[in-house]
PyMOL commands that place a pseudoatom at each C-alpha (Angstrom):
pseudoatom trace, name=CA, resn=MET, resi=1, chain=A, elem=C, hetatm=0, pos=[10.903, 31.052, -36.702]
pseudoatom trace, name=CA, resn=GLY, resi=2, chain=A, elem=C, hetatm=0, pos=[13.351, 32.783, -39.070]
pseudoatom trace, name=CA, resn=GLU, resi=3, chain=A, elem=C, hetatm=0, pos=[11.364, 35.405, -40.965]
pseudoatom trace, name=CA, resn=VAL, resi=4, chain=A, elem=C, hetatm=0, pos=[8.249, 35.033, -38.823]
pseudoatom trace, name=CA, resn=GLY, resi=5, chain=A, elem=C, hetatm=0, pos=[9.986, 35.935, -35.554]
pseudoatom trace, name=CA, resn=TYR, resi=6, chain=A, elem=C, hetatm=0, pos=[10.932, 39.446, -36.643]
pseudoatom trace, name=CA, resn=GLY, resi=7, chain=A, elem=C, hetatm=0, pos=[9.482, 40.944, -33.460]
pseudoatom trace, name=CA, resn=GLY, resi=8, chain=A, elem=C, hetatm=0, pos=[11.349, 39.919, -30.315]
pseudoatom trace, name=CA, resn=TYR, resi=9, chain=A, elem=C, hetatm=0, pos=[13.685, 37.393, -31.906]
pseudoatom trace, name=CA, resn=ASN, resi=10, chain=A, elem=C, hetatm=0, pos=[15.147, 40.051, -34.207]
pseudoatom trace, name=CA, resn=SER, resi=11, chain=A, elem=C, hetatm=0, pos=[16.978, 41.901, -31.424]
pseudoatom trace, name=CA, resn=VAL, resi=12, chain=A, elem=C, hetatm=0, pos=[18.144, 38.660, -29.817]
pseudoatom trace, name=CA, resn=GLY, resi=13, chain=A, elem=C, hetatm=0, pos=[19.424, 37.380, -33.158]
pseudoatom trace, name=CA, resn=ALA, resi=14, chain=A, elem=C, hetatm=0, pos=[21.251, 40.639, -33.834]
pseudoatom trace, name=CA, resn=ILE, resi=15, chain=A, elem=C, hetatm=0, pos=[22.981, 40.478, -30.437]
pseudoatom trace, name=CA, resn=LEU, resi=16, chain=A, elem=C, hetatm=0, pos=[23.888, 36.833, -31.066]
pseudoatom trace, name=CA, resn=VAL, resi=17, chain=A, elem=C, hetatm=0, pos=[25.382, 37.632, -34.472]
pseudoatom trace, name=CA, resn=LEU, resi=18, chain=A, elem=C, hetatm=0, pos=[27.350, 40.575, -33.057]
pseudoatom trace, name=CA, resn=PHE, resi=19, chain=A, elem=C, hetatm=0, pos=[28.661, 38.402, -30.223]
pseudoatom trace, name=CA, resn=ILE, resi=20, chain=A, elem=C, hetatm=0, pos=[29.734, 35.639, -32.612]
pseudoatom trace, name=CA, resn=LEU, resi=21, chain=A, elem=C, hetatm=0, pos=[31.433, 38.178, -34.902]
pseudoatom trace, name=CA, resn=LEU, resi=22, chain=A, elem=C, hetatm=0, pos=[33.248, 39.647, -31.897]
pseudoatom trace, name=CA, resn=VAL, resi=23, chain=A, elem=C, hetatm=0, pos=[34.484, 36.189, -30.883]
pseudoatom trace, name=CA, resn=ILE, resi=24, chain=A, elem=C, hetatm=0, pos=[35.681, 35.425, -34.437]
pseudoatom trace, name=CA, resn=ILE, resi=25, chain=A, elem=C, hetatm=0, pos=[37.496, 38.774, -34.724]
pseudoatom trace, name=CA, resn=THR, resi=26, chain=A, elem=C, hetatm=0, pos=[39.118, 38.296, -31.313]
pseudoatom trace, name=CA, resn=ALA, resi=27, chain=A, elem=C, hetatm=0, pos=[40.183, 34.764, -32.230]
pseudoatom trace, name=CA, resn=SER, resi=28, chain=A, elem=C, hetatm=0, pos=[41.668, 36.031, -35.500]
pseudoatom trace, name=CA, resn=PHE, resi=29, chain=A, elem=C, hetatm=0, pos=[43.700, 38.632, -33.616]
pseudoatom trace, name=CA, resn=TRP, resi=30, chain=A, elem=C, hetatm=0, pos=[45.085, 36.055, -31.183]
pseudoatom trace, name=CA, resn=VAL, resi=31, chain=A, elem=C, hetatm=0, pos=[46.130, 33.625, -33.908]
for i in range(1, 31): cmd.bond("trace and resi %d" % i, "trace and resi %d" % (i + 1))
show_as sticks, trace
zoom trace
């Protein structure tokens, strides 16, 4: 996958990264 799945997996990966970043930022605020 990785570089080959730049078609449909790109958007899904971007959403996943954004979601993980949001969780990390929220956790940092609560600590």
